[in-house]
Each structure stands twice: as structure tokens, then as C-alpha cells.
C-alpha positions as CSV (number, residue, x, y, z in Angstrom):
1,M,77.1,116.3,113.1
2,K,77.8,112.7,113.2
3,R,81.4,113.4,114.1
4,F,80.5,115.5,117.3
5,S,78.0,112.9,118.3
6,R,80.6,110.2,118.0
7,F,83.0,112.3,120.1
8,F,80.5,112.5,123.0
9,T,79.8,108.9,122.7
10,F,83.4,108.2,122.7
11,L,83.9,110.4,126.1
12,L,81.1,108.5,127.8
13,A,82.5,105.1,126.8
14,F,86.0,106.2,127.9
15,I,84.7,107.3,131.4
16,L,83.0,103.9,131.7
17,C,86.0,101.9,130.7
18,M,88.2,103.8,133.1
19,S,85.9,102.8,135.9
20,I,85.2,99.1,135.1
21,G,87.9,98.3,132.5
22,I,87.4,97.4,128.9
23,A,85.6,94.2,128.6
24,T,87.2,91.4,126.6
25,T,84.3,89.0,127.0
26,L,80.6,89.5,126.4
27,A,79.4,87.1,129.2
28,D,80.5,86.2,132.7
29,D,81.2,82.7,131.6
30,G,84.2,83.6,129.6
31,S,82.5,83.4,126.3
32,Y,83.4,85.4,123.2
33,T,81.0,86.4,120.4
34,V,81.4,88.0,116.9
35,F,78.7,88.5,114.3
36,V,79.8,87.6,110.7
37,G,77.4,88.7,108.0
38,G,74.7,89.4,110.8
39,V,75.0,85.6,112.1
40,E,76.3,85.1,115.7
41,L,79.3,82.9,116.5
42,T,80.1,82.1,120.0
43,I,82.9,80.2,121.5
44,G,83.4,79.3,125.3
45,A,84.7,76.7,127.4
46,G,82.5,74.0,126.0
47,N,82.8,75.1,122.3
48,T,86.2,76.4,121.4
49,V,85.6,76.7,117.7
50,A,82.6,77.9,115.7
51,Y,81.9,77.5,112.0
52,A,79.8,79.0,109.2
53,T,79.6,79.0,105.4
54,N,78.3,81.6,102.9
55,D,76.6,81.5,99.5
56,A,77.7,83.3,96.4
57,M,75.9,86.4,97.3
58,G,77.7,86.5,100.8
59,A,74.8,85.4,103.0
60,V,76.2,83.7,106.1
61,T,74.7,80.6,107.9
62,T,75.9,78.1,110.5
63,V,73.6,75.2,109.0
64,G,75.6,72.4,107.8
65,A,78.9,74.1,108.6
66,D,81.6,72.0,110.5
67,A,85.2,71.3,110.7
68,D,85.3,69.7,107.3
69,H,82.9,72.2,105.5
70,H,83.1,75.8,106.3
71,T,84.4,79.0,104.9
72,I,84.3,80.9,108.2
73,R,86.0,79.8,111.4
74,F,86.0,81.5,114.7
75,E,88.3,80.6,117.6
76,L,90.9,82.1,120.2
77,V,94.5,82.4,118.7
78,E,97.1,83.3,121.2
79,G,94.2,84.6,123.4
80,V,92.8,86.8,120.7
81,P,89.2,86.2,119.1
82,T,90.1,85.4,115.6
83,V,87.9,85.0,112.3
84,T,89.5,83.0,109.6
85,L,88.0,83.4,106.1
86,T,88.8,80.7,103.5
87,D,87.6,81.9,100.1
88,A,84.7,83.6,101.8
89,T,82.3,86.2,100.8
90,V,80.7,88.2,103.5
91,Q,77.7,90.6,103.3
92,N,75.4,92.3,105.6
93,A,73.5,95.2,104.2
94,G,71.8,96.1,107.4
95,G,74.8,96.3,109.7
96,N,78.5,95.4,110.0
97,G,80.2,92.7,107.9
98,I,82.1,91.5,110.8
99,E,81.7,92.7,114.3
100,A,83.4,91.9,117.6
101,V,80.9,92.6,120.4
102,A,83.6,93.4,123.0
103,G,87.5,93.4,122.9
104,D,90.1,92.8,120.2
105,L,89.6,91.1,116.9
106,T,92.0,89.5,114.2
107,V,90.7,88.7,110.7
108,V,92.8,86.3,108.8
109,G,92.3,85.7,105.0
110,V,93.3,82.4,103.5
111,D,93.1,82.4,99.7
112,T,93.0,79.0,97.8
113,P,92.1,78.4,94.2
114,A,88.4,78.1,95.0
115,N,86.0,80.7,94.4
116,G,85.7,83.7,96.7
117,E,88.1,86.4,97.6
118,N,87.5,87.0,101.3
119,A,85.4,90.2,100.5
120,V,83.6,91.8,103.4
121,S,80.9,94.4,103.1
122,G,78.4,96.0,105.5
123,G,75.8,98.7,105.3
124,K,77.3,100.3,108.5
125,N,81.0,99.1,108.8
126,G,83.0,96.6,106.8
127,I,84.8,95.3,109.9
128,F,84.0,96.9,113.4
129,A,85.5,96.2,116.9
130,R,85.4,98.0,120.2
131,G,89.1,96.9,120.6
132,A,92.2,96.5,118.3
133,I,91.6,95.2,114.9
134,T,94.4,93.2,113.2
135,I,94.1,91.9,109.5
136,K,96.5,89.3,108.2
137,G,96.5,87.1,105.1
138,A,94.8,87.6,101.8
139,M,91.5,89.7,101.8
140,G,89.5,91.0,99.0
141,D,87.7,94.4,99.1
142,I,86.4,95.6,102.3
143,T,83.5,98.0,101.9
144,G,81.4,99.9,104.6
145,G,78.5,102.0,104.6
146,T,77.4,104.9,106.6
147,D,79.7,104.4,109.7
148,G,83.0,103.4,107.9
149,G,85.1,100.8,106.3
150,I,87.4,99.3,109.1
151,Y,86.5,101.0,112.4
152,S,87.7,100.6,116.0
153,T,86.4,102.6,118.8
154,Q,89.0,101.8,121.6
155,G,92.2,100.3,119.9
156,N,94.8,100.0,117.2
157,I,94.2,99.1,113.6
158,T,97.1,97.1,112.1
159,I,97.4,95.8,108.6
160,A,100.0,93.0,109.3
161,E,103.2,92.5,107.3
162,G,102.5,90.0,104.5
163,A,98.8,90.8,104.5
164,V,97.4,91.8,101.1
165,L,94.0,93.7,101.0
166,G,91.7,94.7,98.2
167,D,90.3,98.2,97.9
168,L,88.8,99.9,101.0
169,H,85.8,102.1,100.6
170,S,82.9,103.4,102.7
171,E,80.5,106.5,102.7
172,W,82.2,107.9,105.8
173,Y,85.7,107.6,107.3
174,T,87.1,104.4,105.7
175,L,90.1,103.4,107.8
176,Q,89.4,104.8,111.2
177,T,90.1,104.4,115.0
178,D,88.9,106.6,117.7
179,N,91.4,105.8,120.2
180,G,94.5,104.1,118.7
181,N,97.1,104.3,116.0
182,I,96.6,103.0,112.3
183,T,99.8,101.0,111.0
184,I,100.0,99.7,107.7
185,N,102.8,97.0,107.2
186,G,101.2,95.0,104.5
187,K,99.6,95.9,101.1
188,V,96.3,97.7,100.7
189,G,94.7,98.8,97.5
190,D,92.8,102.0,97.0
191,V,91.3,103.7,100.0
192,T,88.4,106.0,99.4
193,G,85.6,107.8,101.5
194,V,84.8,111.1,102.9
195,I,88.1,110.8,104.8
196,G,90.4,108.0,103.5
197,I,92.4,107.4,106.7
198,T,92.0,109.1,110.0
199,S,93.3,108.3,113.6
200,E,91.5,110.5,115.9
201,Y,92.2,111.8,119.5
202,N,95.9,112.2,119.6
203,H,97.0,109.1,117.6
204,D,99.2,108.2,114.7
205,V,99.0,107.1,111.0
206,I,102.0,105.0,110.1
207,I,102.5,103.4,106.6
208,A,105.5,101.1,106.2
209,G,103.9,98.9,103.6
210,Q,102.1,99.8,100.4
211,V,98.8,101.6,99.7
212,G,97.3,102.5,96.4
213,K,95.6,105.8,96.1
214,I,94.1,107.6,99.0
215,Q,91.2,109.8,98.3
216,G,88.5,111.6,100.4
217,T,85.9,114.0,99.6
218,D,87.3,116.0,102.6
219,Y,90.6,114.7,103.3
220,G,93.0,112.0,102.0
221,V,94.6,111.4,105.5
222,F,93.7,113.1,108.7
223,A,96.0,112.1,111.5
224,Y,95.1,113.7,114.9
225,K,98.8,113.3,116.0
226,N,101.6,112.4,113.6
227,F,101.6,111.0,110.0
228,S,104.5,109.1,108.8
229,V,105.6,107.0,105.7
230,A,108.5,105.0,106.6
231,P,111.5,104.5,104.1
232,S,109.9,101.1,103.1
233,G,106.4,102.8,102.6
234,R,105.1,103.1,99.2
235,V,101.7,105.3,98.5
236,G,99.9,106.2,95.4
237,D,98.3,109.8,95.0
238,V,96.7,111.3,98.0
239,S,93.9,113.9,97.6
240,G,91.0,115.5,99.3
241,N,89.1,118.6,98.7
242,S,90.0,120.1,102.0
243,G,93.5,118.5,102.3
244,G,95.6,115.9,101.0
245,I,97.5,115.2,104.2
246,M,96.8,116.8,107.3
247,A,98.4,116.2,110.8
248,I,97.8,117.7,114.2
249,A,101.6,117.2,115.0
250,N,104.1,116.3,112.5
251,V,104.3,114.9,108.9
252,A,107.4,112.9,108.2
253,I,107.7,111.3,104.7
254,E,110.7,109.1,104.3
255,G,109.4,106.7,101.6
256,T,107.7,107.2,98.3
257,V,104.3,109.0,97.8
258,G,102.7,110.2,94.4
259,N,100.9,113.4,93.7
260,I,99.3,115.2,96.8
261,S,96.6,117.8,96.4
262,G,93.9,119.5,98.3
263,T,93.2,123.1,99.8
264,H,96.4,122.2,101.4
265,G,98.6,119.6,100.1
266,I,100.5,119.0,103.1
267,Y,99.5,120.6,106.4
268,A,100.8,120.2,109.8
269,M,100.5,122.0,113.1
270,E,104.2,121.1,113.8
271,K,107.0,120.1,111.6
272,V,106.9,119.0,107.9
273,E,109.9,116.8,107.1
274,I,110.2,115.3,103.5
275,S,113.3,113.1,103.0
276,G,111.7,110.5,100.6
277,T,110.4,110.9,97.0
278,L,107.2,112.7,96.2
279,G,105.3,113.5,93.1
280,D,103.7,117.0,92.5
281,I,102.3,118.8,95.7
282,T,99.4,121.2,95.0
283,G,97.2,123.4,97.0
284,Q,96.2,126.9,97.8
285,C,99.2,126.4,100.1
286,A,101.1,123.5,98.8
287,I,103.1,122.8,101.9
288,R,102.4,124.5,105.3
289,S,103.6,124.2,108.8
290,I,101.9,126.4,111.5
291,N,104.1,126.3,114.5
292,S,107.4,124.8,113.3
293,D,109.6,124.2,110.2
294,V,109.4,122.8,106.8
295,E,112.5,120.8,105.8
296,I,113.0,119.1,102.4
297,S,115.9,116.8,101.8
298,G,114.3,114.4,99.5
299,A,112.9,114.7,95.8
300,T,109.7,116.1,94.8
301,G,107.9,117.2,91.7
302,A,106.4,120.7,91.1
303,I,105.3,122.4,94.4
304,R,102.4,124.6,93.4
305,G,100.3,127.2,95.1
306,N,97.1,127.3,93.1
307,G,95.2,130.3,94.8
308,G,92.4,128.0,96.0
309,A,88.9,127.7,94.7
310,G,88.5,129.9,91.6
311,N,92.2,130.8,91.8
312,T,91.3,134.0,93.4
313,G,92.9,133.6,97.1
314,S,96.3,134.1,98.4
315,S,98.8,131.5,97.2
316,Y,101.9,129.9,98.7
317,G,104.1,127.2,97.4
318,I,105.8,126.6,100.9
319,R,104.9,128.5,104.0
320,A,106.3,128.1,107.6
321,D,104.2,130.6,109.7
322,A,106.4,130.4,112.8
323,G,109.6,128.5,111.7
324,K,112.0,128.4,108.9
325,V,112.1,126.6,105.5
326,V,115.1,124.5,105.0
327,I,115.9,122.9,101.6
328,K,118.7,120.6,101.2
329,K,118.1,119.3,97.6
330,A,116.9,120.7,94.3
331,V,113.2,120.3,94.1
332,G,110.3,121.9,92.3
333,P,110.0,124.3,90.5
334,I,108.1,126.1,93.3
335,T,105.4,128.2,92.1
336,A,102.4,130.4,93.4
337,D,99.5,131.5,91.1
338,S,96.3,133.6,91.8
339,E,94.1,135.7,89.8
340,G,92.6,137.5,92.9
341,Q,93.3,141.2,93.7
342,G,95.2,142.3,96.6
343,V,96.2,138.9,97.7
344,S,99.7,137.4,98.6
345,V,101.3,135.3,95.9
346,V,104.7,134.0,97.3
347,A,106.7,131.0,96.3
348,I,108.4,130.6,99.7
349,R,107.6,132.4,102.8
350,A,109.2,131.7,106.3
351,Q,108.9,133.6,109.6
352,T,112.4,132.7,110.7
353,G,114.3,132.4,107.5
354,I,115.0,130.5,104.4
355,E,118.0,128.1,104.4
356,L,119.4,126.5,101.4
357,A,122.1,123.8,101.2
358,D,125.6,125.2,100.2
359,N,125.3,123.6,96.8
360,L,121.8,125.2,96.1
361,G,120.8,128.4,94.6
362,I,117.5,129.9,93.4
363,K,116.9,130.8,89.9
364,V,114.0,132.8,88.3
365,P,113.1,133.7,84.7
366,E,114.9,137.0,83.8
367,Q,111.5,138.7,83.4
368,N,110.5,137.8,86.9
369,K,112.4,139.6,89.7
370,I,112.8,138.5,93.1
371,D,113.0,141.0,96.0
372,V,114.8,140.1,99.1
373,Y,115.6,142.6,101.8
374,G,115.6,145.3,99.2
375,D,117.9,143.6,96.8
376,T,116.7,142.5,93.3
377,Y,117.7,139.3,91.8
378,Y,117.2,138.0,88.2
379,T,119.4,134.8,87.9
380,V,121.0,132.4,90.4
381,F,121.8,133.5,93.8
382,D,122.3,132.2,97.3
383,L,119.9,132.9,100.2
384,A,120.7,132.5,103.9
385,P,118.9,135.2,105.7
386,A,119.5,135.7,109.5
387,Q,117.4,133.7,112.0
388,G,114.5,135.8,113.4
389,T,114.0,137.6,110.2
390,E,110.8,136.9,108.0
391,A,112.0,136.0,104.5
392,A,109.8,135.8,101.4
393,V,110.8,134.8,97.8
394,V,108.4,137.3,96.1
395,A,108.0,135.6,92.8
396,D,105.3,133.4,91.1
397,R,107.9,130.9,90.0
398,V,111.3,130.0,91.3
399,E,113.7,127.0,90.5
400,L,116.2,125.5,92.8
401,V,119.3,124.5,91.1
402,N,122.5,122.8,92.1
403,V,125.2,125.4,92.4
404,Y,129.0,124.6,92.5
405,T,132.1,126.5,93.5
406,V,135.0,126.8,91.1
407,T,138.2,127.9,92.7
408,Y,141.0,129.4,90.7
409,R,144.4,129.1,92.2
410,A,147.9,130.5,91.3
411,D,151.2,129.4,93.3
412,G,148.9,128.1,96.1
413,K,146.8,131.2,96.4
414,I,143.1,131.7,95.6
415,V,142.8,134.1,92.6
416,A,139.0,133.9,92.4
417,T,135.9,131.8,93.2
418,V,133.0,131.5,90.9
419,R,129.6,130.1,91.6
420,V,128.2,128.1,88.6
421,E,124.8,126.3,87.9
422,H,125.0,122.6,87.4
423,G,126.1,121.9,83.7
424,M,127.1,125.4,82.9
425,D,130.6,127.1,82.2
426,A,132.6,129.1,84.5
427,A,134.0,132.4,83.4
428,P,137.6,132.3,84.1
429,P,139.7,135.3,85.5
430,E,143.0,136.4,83.8
431,V,146.0,134.4,84.8
432,P,148.2,136.3,87.1
433,A,151.3,137.5,85.3
434,K,154.7,136.1,86.3
435,E,157.9,137.5,85.0
436,G,159.8,135.1,82.7
437,Y,156.8,132.9,82.4
438,T,153.8,132.3,80.3
439,G,150.6,131.2,82.2
440,A,147.5,129.3,81.5
441,W,144.7,127.6,83.6
442,D,144.9,123.7,83.7
443,G,141.1,123.3,83.2
444,D,138.5,125.0,80.7
445,G,136.0,125.3,83.4
446,K,133.1,123.8,80.9
447,A,130.0,121.9,82.0
448,I,130.6,122.0,85.7
449,I,128.9,119.2,87.7
450,A,130.9,119.4,90.9
451,D,133.0,121.8,92.9
452,T,136.0,122.2,90.9
453,V,139.7,123.5,91.6
454,I,141.6,125.0,88.7
455,N,145.2,125.8,89.0
456,A,147.5,128.3,87.1
457,V,150.3,126.4,85.0
458,Y,153.5,128.5,84.3
459,T,156.0,127.7,81.5
460,L,159.4,129.4,81.5
461,I,160.1,131.7,78.7
462,P,163.4,130.4,76.9
463,A,166.4,132.9,76.4
464,E,167.1,134.4,73.0
465,D,169.6,132.5,70.7
466,T,173.3,133.8,70.1
467,P,175.9,132.6,67.5
468,D,178.3,129.8,68.6
469,S,182.2,130.6,69.0
470,V,184.5,129.2,66.3
471,D,187.2,126.9,67.5
472,P,190.6,126.8,65.5
473,E,190.9,123.9,63.3
474,I,193.2,121.1,64.3
475,P,194.7,119.1,61.4
476,P,193.4,115.6,61.5
477,T,195.7,112.8,62.7
478,G,195.4,109.2,62.8
479,D,193.3,107.1,60.3
480,G,191.6,110.1,59.0
481,A,194.7,112.1,58.0
482,Q,195.3,112.8,54.4
483,P,198.4,111.1,52.9
484,G,199.6,114.3,50.9
485,L,199.4,116.4,54.0
486,L,201.4,113.9,56.0
487,I,204.1,113.9,53.5
488,G,204.3,117.7,53.5
489,L,204.6,117.8,57.1
490,L,207.5,115.2,57.0
491,L,209.5,117.2,54.5
492,A,208.9,120.4,56.3
493,S,210.3,118.9,59.4
494,A,213.3,117.4,57.6
495,G,214.1,120.8,56.1
496,C,214.1,122.4,59.5
497,I,216.5,119.7,60.8
498,L,218.9,120.1,57.9
499,G,218.7,123.9,58.1
500,G,219.7,123.6,61.8
501,I,222.7,121.4,61.0
502,F,223.9,123.7,58.4
503,C,223.5,126.8,60.5
504,G,225.6,125.1,63.2
505,K,228.4,124.1,61.0
506,K,228.7,127.6,59.6
507,G,228.8,129.1,63.1
508,R,231.9,126.9,64.2
509,K,234.0,127.9,60.9
510,A,233.5,131.5,61.8
511,E,234.8,131.0,65.3
512,E,237.9,129.0,63.9
513,N,238.9,131.9,61.7
């Protein structure tokens, strides 16, 4: 009821502001007023700085406070009403810890070795302004009561870069703006309340700094437009009974977030895009987009659909009601579980298709089948359904794994391609026969961790051995000749010569006779 009454109050204020403009001063004389711990501090033309002090319990007083003795200083800094706390403690059980009556407000914390942590608390709000709120420097815990922790009705809330805050807590919406963005560039402790962080009426929540856990009894984060975590953003666990993170438009997480849980872990009316690093995501529907796509290119822990309260309702790991699910990196496992009867239990469901990166496959236990378009799968497979066709991985557990292509080639031609899960072995085909050669693959295909090409290597089969031809022996000559053999040759030669002479003489005698 309080939420609706606040909405109508906002509409009335908005109409008035459009007709007369948002006031930045309380009085016509140009003065500015804030209340710190319920004590009024006013500055104007004749009094440019106001001072106050506090006791150990946080009670604020202006008595005895001056330029040399104060913990609270109020002045204009670059035209903006600014409260500077120096080792202060501010408490106002009956109202707001710090309140700007009109316009914007900057709160700066200065922490010295003295006692005091610049803690602020109020029975309604910790810090309240009708304009923008900016917090700088070193602050302690900021605690609100029935209305909120840090609350602006008409402006942005910014935790500046370099600011360091303690825990934020309230009994309502702890970090809240009705008509502005919430940007966290500094460091904030835990944020707890009915809703941890909410930007209402078409505005964004942007985290580029660091936040501890964000916990709401209803929602951790409820952004009435976009929720984003920049690459530099670091967030602890986010949880809420109704939802961990909810956005009326888009959710984009580029940084690091811990575990996320709620009836919906992450819920967006438009696109959910995860390119950072997340812990486990849990909910009756862990990740859901109503009107657009779910795209995951970062790293996550387990994505679990838990069946809701009592584990009896329908359960989805990832669901895109009107779009597609695109997964570019191995995440999960992705599971869905419910003990209800006649309910849907689906790991991944998408209206216009499920798209996996080329190097991804879906793996399920052998005892748990997957039905996709009438085909049944038990091990790794690739899934790329046509656009415009509803796709569902009907299993209570699936695991996305990196899958690589092993290509076998022979003489420049592809013999076979094999898809292999990361770290597993490829089953090689036979090496094509080649006459006169023996063949083998130049790789064993073991423990594949990347796309791999394996080539056939051929070795020439040698011809059969034949006896060598025998050459006639040639008598040795030269230094290697045997002396006896040489003498025999000389004698034989002499005999031939003498025989020739004798035969010649005998022939002439015959002619003479």
C-alpha cells in the first residue's frame, strides 16, 4: 500500500514541478537549509557556512560549534548544498538522519584517526533529498527505518568514484530513487532491506564499483528500466524471495557477481546478456527473458531451476519466452528439478531457437535422454535449430562442453571429420590405401584440446633384393702384384717370342729347298 501511495504522491509532485519548476532553495532570499540529526542548518548571503557537532550517541547540536570546533559543516560547493562529516556520528530516531529540504545534496565523509566513522541513521531515512544525492569520501554505515536508507524523490543517486561506504540497511527500499538513476562508482558494503536497490519509474541501476551482498526480503535489485554491471563492477551474492535481479527492460552483466537467487534468479522483460563472471544462479526459473533473448558469453556456475516454493511448480534453467537462447561459452551445468505432477521441467527453452557456439556441444548422462525434434540423444551433440521454431532441451540436467573438430586428410583431401569433447580421444578412420606405400596418421588424436588436423604420411615400400652379377677377375698389377705370378708371366711371354722366331726360320728353310 505504501508503494502505491508513494506513487500518487510522486505524480502530484511531478505535476507541480512541471508547472513551477523544481525548487533549489527553500526561501525567496536564496538561502539553503538542511537538517542533520534533526537540527536545522541554514546558509545564505550573510552566512555562507554553518557548523554543528555531535556527541558519542549521535545527538547533533550547533551550540559551541564553529570553524575550529565542529564535526559537521554545511556550505555550497560548486553551487551544490554540501554536508561534510568529519569523524561524525549522526542519529535521528524520529526522522531523517540527513535531509535536504529542497534541491540537490552532496554528502562528503572525511575520516581521520579520531573517533567517529561518519555513520548516519534515521527512523525514516538515513539520507533524504528531493533532488539528486551524491556521496563522496569515507562514510560509515547508513541506516534508515520505515522509508528507506538513501532516498531521492526527484533525482539521481550517485556513489562517487573513490567513495567508501559501510553497510546500507533499512526496513523498506534501502537504496531508492523515484525519478532518477542509481550509479555506484565507489565501494559499498552490504545492502539489505525489503528491496536492496531500486530505481523506479523508468530509470537505471548501474554498478561500476564494488558492492557487498545485496539482499531483499522481496527483491535484491529491482530496476524499473535497465540493470547493468560494468566490466569494472564487483558485486557479492544477490538474493530476494521474489527475485534476485529484476529489470523492466534489460539486464547486462559484464563484471563479476556472486550467487544470484530468488523465485527468479535473473528476470528481464527484454534482453538478458551475461558476458562477465557469475556464481550459481537459482530460481524457479533461473534466467528468464519475456520479450527478447538470453545470451551468455561469459562464465557462470550452476544454473538451476528449483521448482519454486515446495519444489512443486514448473521449473526452467533458462527460458526465453519470445526470443532465442544463445550460449557462446561452456557454462553450468544447467538443471531443472521439480517434484510436482504435470508440470514442465525443462533445462533450456526458447521460442525462436537455441544457438550454441561452434565449439560447444550438449552432454547429458546416458540414463537421461534428450528429445529434440523427435531425435533422441544420449551424449554430446550440436544443436542449432532453425529460427522461428520453438526449441526445448527436455532433460533435468545438461552440461555444455567444449567440442573440437579433428580433421583427417590424405593427399590434401578430407578423409573424415570427427567431433570430440574437450580432453577426450578422437577415433581415427583407416588410412586410405596407396599402392606401393604404407600409410599412417601423423598424430594419435589423444586428449584433444583444440581444433586439430591430422595428415596421412606414406612411406615407399622398397623393391625385393636380387643377387649381384659376378665380374671376371683381373690379375693384380702394380704394387699389389705377387712376385711369383709376375715371373711366370714374363717366362710365358718369352716362350711365345722364342717360339715365333723358331717357327719363322723353319718356314724360310722349307722355301729354300
